[in-house]
N, C-alpha and C positions, 0 to 999 in steps of 0.2 A: 362539670367535674371531669378532670383528666387524670393521667397517671405519669409519674416520673420515677424511673427506677422501680417500678412495681408498686409505688406508694401513691395513694389517692391525693390529689392536690386540687385546689380551686383554680380553674383556668383563668378566671378574671383576675385573681390576685397575682398569678405568675406573669401574665401579660403586663399588668400594671407595674409590677416590680421591675421588669426589664425595661419597660417604656420610660419609667421615671429615671432609671440610670442613663438611658440614651439622651433624654431631654436635658438632664443636668450636665452631661458631657458636652452637648451642643452649646449650652449656655456658657459653660466655662471656656470653651473654645472661642466663642464670640468675644468674650471679655479679654482674653489673652491676645487674640489676633488684633483687636482694636489698638492696643498699645504698641505691640511689636511692629505692626504694619505702618504705624505712624512714623517710626524711626526709619524704616526702609524706604517709604515713599518720599519722606522729606530729604533723605540723602540722594535719592534718584533725581528729584526735582532740583536739587542744589540749594534748598532753603534751610537745611538743618543748622548751618552755622549761624544764620540770622535768627533762627528760633532760639538758639541757646544764648544769643547775645541780647535778646529782648529783656526789658526790665520787668519780668514776670517771675514770681516764685515758682520753683519746680513743682511744689505741691499743687498750686493752681493749674499749672500746665498739664501735669500728668493726670490728676484726678479729673480735670475738666474734659480731657480727651476720652476718659473711660465712662463718664456719667451717661453719655448718650448710648454707648454700647451696652451698659448694664440695663438701662431702661428698655432699650430695644430688645435685648435678650429676654427679659422677663415677659414683655408683651408677646414676643414671637413664641416663647415656650408655651404661654397660655393658649394662644391660637392653635398651635400644633396639637396640644392636649385635647382641645375641644373637637378638632377635626378627627383625631384618632379615636376619641370616645365614640363617635358615631360610626367610624369605619370598622372598628372592632366590636362595636356594641358593648362597650364597657359600662359597668354599673358604678357610677360615681355618686349615687344617691346619699351615701353616708360620708362622702369625702368632705373635708374642710379645706376648700380651695383657697380661701382668704389666708388661712394659717400657713398653707404651703407657699403662697406668694410672699408672705411676710418672712418666712424662714429663708427663702431664696434671696430676698432683699438684704437681710442681715448678713447672709453668707457672702454677699457681693463685696462687703468691706474687706474680708480676707482675700477674696479673689483679686481685688484691685491691688492690694499689697503685693501678692505674688506676681501679678501682671507687671508691676513696676520693676520688680527684681528681674523677671524674665526678659523684660525689654532691653536689658543691658546686653543681651546676646547679639542681636542684630547691630547694636552700637559698636561692640568690640570685634565682632567677626563679620566682616562685610559680605563675604561670599556665602557662608553657611549659617549665618545667624538665624534666619527664619526656620531652616530645617531643625536647628537645635531647639528652637521654641516648640516645634511640634513634638520632638522627642521628650522634652521636659513635661509638656502638657500630658502626653501619654503616660509617662511615669507616675505623675500625680494621680491620674485617674486609675492607674493599675493598682495602686495601694489604697485607694479610697473606697473600694467595694461598689463599683458601678453595676456589675452584673451578679455579684455574690456578696454575702456578708464578710467583713474583714476577719471574722473569727475563724474562717476556714483557711486563711492564708498562713504562711510561715510566720514565726515570731518576729523576725526582723521587719517583715512587711507590715505586721500589725502595729509596730512601733511608729513607723512613718505614717500609717493610717490615722493614728491618734492625734497627729499634729497637722493633718490636712483638713482645711475647711470644707473640702468636698465631701469628706466622710460624714461630717455632722449635717451638712446640707442634704445629703442623700437620706440619712436616717430621719431627719426632721420632715422632709417632704413626703417620704414614704409613710411615716406615721400619720401625717395629716390626711393623705389621700386614701390610704388603705384602712386606717383605723378611725379616721375622723377626729383625731386629737386636736385640742386647742393649744394656743401658745402657752397657756398656764400649765398645761400638762407636759410641756417640752422644755422646761427650764434647764434640765440636764443637757440639752442640746444647744440652747440659745446662749448659755453662759460661755461654753468653750468657743462658740462662733464669735462672740463679742470679744473675748480675750485675744483670740488669734487675729482678729481684724485690727484691734488696737495696737498689737505688737508688729504686725507685718507691714503696715503702712509706713511708720517711721523707719523701720529697718530697710524697707524697700527704697525709701528716699535717700538714706545714707549710702546704700549700695549703688544706686543710680548716680549719686553725686560723685562717688569715687570713680566709677566707670566713665562718667562724662569728663572729669579732669584728665584721666589717663588718655581718653580718646583725643582730646584737644592737644595734649603734649605729643602724642604719637602720630598725629595727622591722620586719624582714622575717620574723620568726618567727611572727607571728600568722596565724591561718587566714583565708583570704579566700574568698568565695563561699559 
């Protein structure tokens, strides 16, 4: 038992709350970077034009790139959680780890859609695209309640928080690990996650398709530097 602002709090719960935020941040960063770096590396290697000319649908291309990153991110997050559990002597006896992993897997659908949208930045902005990806990623996490509930943020931030898949991922994972809730008890979290995922992937493909056509017309696919 510790104190924050003179009020008694459960130290284990506070550490877990902050830890979950950090882990979801790390997972989201891994997913975003996998797609964004694909564009940057292919441009640097001079293969991006051939990739876009290949007879492969953009859905297969983009989602295929991120499946490994999402799978790797979930496994990596789980390993880090186990290590930190022993390091901080956290009590996860009542945690529903499987439900937390399932929430993160469902949230990956929305993360993939956002990642496809964000990957247009290094495609359109050769020199600063990756830095813009980092800024966008940070803005999403800022409004999603990584280290605090979104209810304490200004109203305009709460609005953006309600349409961010990271918000629902954080709420769901925290409820699973801190309260031991099952998937059946988190329908209010899973439904928005699924809807966001269903919407963001087709929107992301449309946005990427527009950016790809513009990049080809403007000659932005060539390596610079």
